Structures are given as C-alpha cells and as structure tokens.
C-alpha positions in Angstrom: -10.2 -25.3 -26.0 -10.9 -26.0 -22.4 -10.9 -23.6 -19.5 -7.3 -24.5 -18.5 -5.9 -24.3 -22.0 -3.8 -21.4 -23.3 -3.4 -20.0 -26.8 -0.3 -19.5 -28.8 -0.5 -15.8 -28.1 -0.7 -16.2 -24.3 2.2 -18.7 -24.3 4.3 -16.4 -26.5 3.5 -13.4 -24.3 4.5 -15.4 -21.2 7.7 -16.6 -22.8 8.7 -13.1 -23.9 7.9 -11.7 -20.4 9.9 -14.5 -18.8 12.8 -13.9 -21.1 12.8 -10.2 -20.4 12.7 -10.7 -16.6 15.5 -13.3 -16.8 17.7 -10.9 -18.9 16.9 -8.1 -16.5 18.2 -10.1 -13.5 21.3 -11.1 -15.5 22.0 -7.5 -16.6 21.6 -6.2 -13.0 24.4 -8.6 -11.9 26.6 -8.6 -15.1 26.7 -4.8 -15.5 26.8 -4.1 -11.7 23.9 -1.7 -11.9 23.2 -2.2 -8.2 25.4 -3.6 -5.4 24.8 -5.1 -2.0 21.3 -5.2 -0.5 19.8 -3.2 -3.3 20.9 -5.8 -5.8 19.5 -8.7 -3.7 16.2 -6.8 -3.3 16.0 -6.1 -7.1 16.7 -9.7 -7.9 14.0 -10.9 -5.4 11.4 -8.5 -6.9 12.3 -9.8 -10.4 12.0 -13.4 -9.2 8.5 -12.7 -7.7 7.3 -11.0 -10.9 8.8 -14.0 -12.8 6.8 -16.4 -10.6 3.6 -14.5 -11.1 4.1 -14.4 -14.9 4.7 -18.2 -15.0 1.7 -18.8 -12.7 -0.7 -16.8 -14.9 0.6 -17.5 -18.4 1.8 -21.1 -18.1 -0.1 -22.6 -15.1 -3.3 -20.6 -15.9 -3.8 -19.8 -12.2 -7.1 -17.8 -12.0 -8.5 -18.8 -15.4 -9.9 -22.2 -14.5 -13.4 -23.2 -13.6 -12.7 -23.6 -9.9 -10.1 -20.9 -9.1 -10.9 -20.8 -5.4 -9.7 -24.4 -4.8 -6.5 -23.9 -6.9 -5.8 -20.7 -5.0 -6.2 -22.5 -1.6 -3.9 -25.3 -2.7 -1.4 -22.7 -4.0 -1.5 -20.7 -0.7 -1.0 -23.9 1.3 2.0 -24.8 -0.9 3.4 -21.3 -0.2 2.9 -21.8 3.5 4.7 -25.2 3.5 7.5 -23.7 1.4 7.9 -20.8 3.9 8.0 -23.2 6.8 10.6 -25.3 5.2 12.8 -22.4 4.1 12.5 -20.4 7.3 12.9 -23.5 9.5 16.0 -24.5 7.6 17.5 -21.0 8.0 16.7 -21.1 11.7 18.3 -24.5 12.2 21.4 -23.4 10.2 21.7 -20.3 12.4 21.4 -22.3 15.6 24.0 -24.9 14.3 26.4 -22.0 13.5 25.9 -20.6 17.0 26.3 -23.9 18.8 29.4 -25.0 16.9 31.4 -21.9 17.8 34.4 -22.1 20.1 34.0 -20.4 23.5 36.0 -17.3 22.5 33.9 -17.0 19.3 30.7 -17.4 21.4 31.8 -14.6 23.7 32.6 -12.3 20.8 29.2 -13.1 19.2 27.3 -12.4 22.5 29.2 -9.1 23.1 28.5 -8.0 19.5 24.8 -9.0 19.7 24.2 -7.4 23.1 26.1 -4.2 22.2 28.4 -4.5 25.2 31.2 -1.9 25.1 34.6 -2.9 26.6 
C-alpha cells in the first residue's frame, strides 16, 4: 500500500471514534447534561476532536510523503474559512445594527455604553 493509504484497522478505528464522538454530542443535547454556554463549548470541543479524528484517520494528514505541503494547504484553508465565517458574522452584526429603528438604536447604544438613566 502507498503512503496515503489506510488499513482496515485504521479506518475501523476512525469510524468507531467518529461514532463515539457523534453519540457524545447527541447525548449532551438529548439528555440535557449541560445547558447554555457550557453545552455550546462542549459541542465545539467535540466537533474539533471529530475534525482531528477525520483528518488523521480518513484524510491521512501527517502520514504522507510530503506532510509539510499538505499542512500548509490545510492551514491556508483554515485561514480562508475563518475569514469567511468571521467576516459573515461581522456583516450580519452590522446589518442588524443598521436596520434597527431609531428607538431600538438608542436602546442598543445605551445598553452597550452602560449609560444609567
């Protein structure tokens, strides 16, 4: 097998780990183990671990003959993805602010500035 090929054992291990992580995220929500920001943080951590499992076991990141180039391409993809997501969130926040009525804008500014009446 080539440098980028996996074995049945690695694919099975990756599948089992992915399944466990998916069921863990489901259980956190379904059984209300956590609530609010703690739930969101736990799901985000589970998602990042799931991403790493899939990168290592299915995409074989780090086990190829030229890992440096693949890592550079991967990091560039992450940078572009962050720019897209954070830029979209910034645009949506600005659209929300600029489409408020004048009274809503005043209330928003008073709240953000901490002005006491």
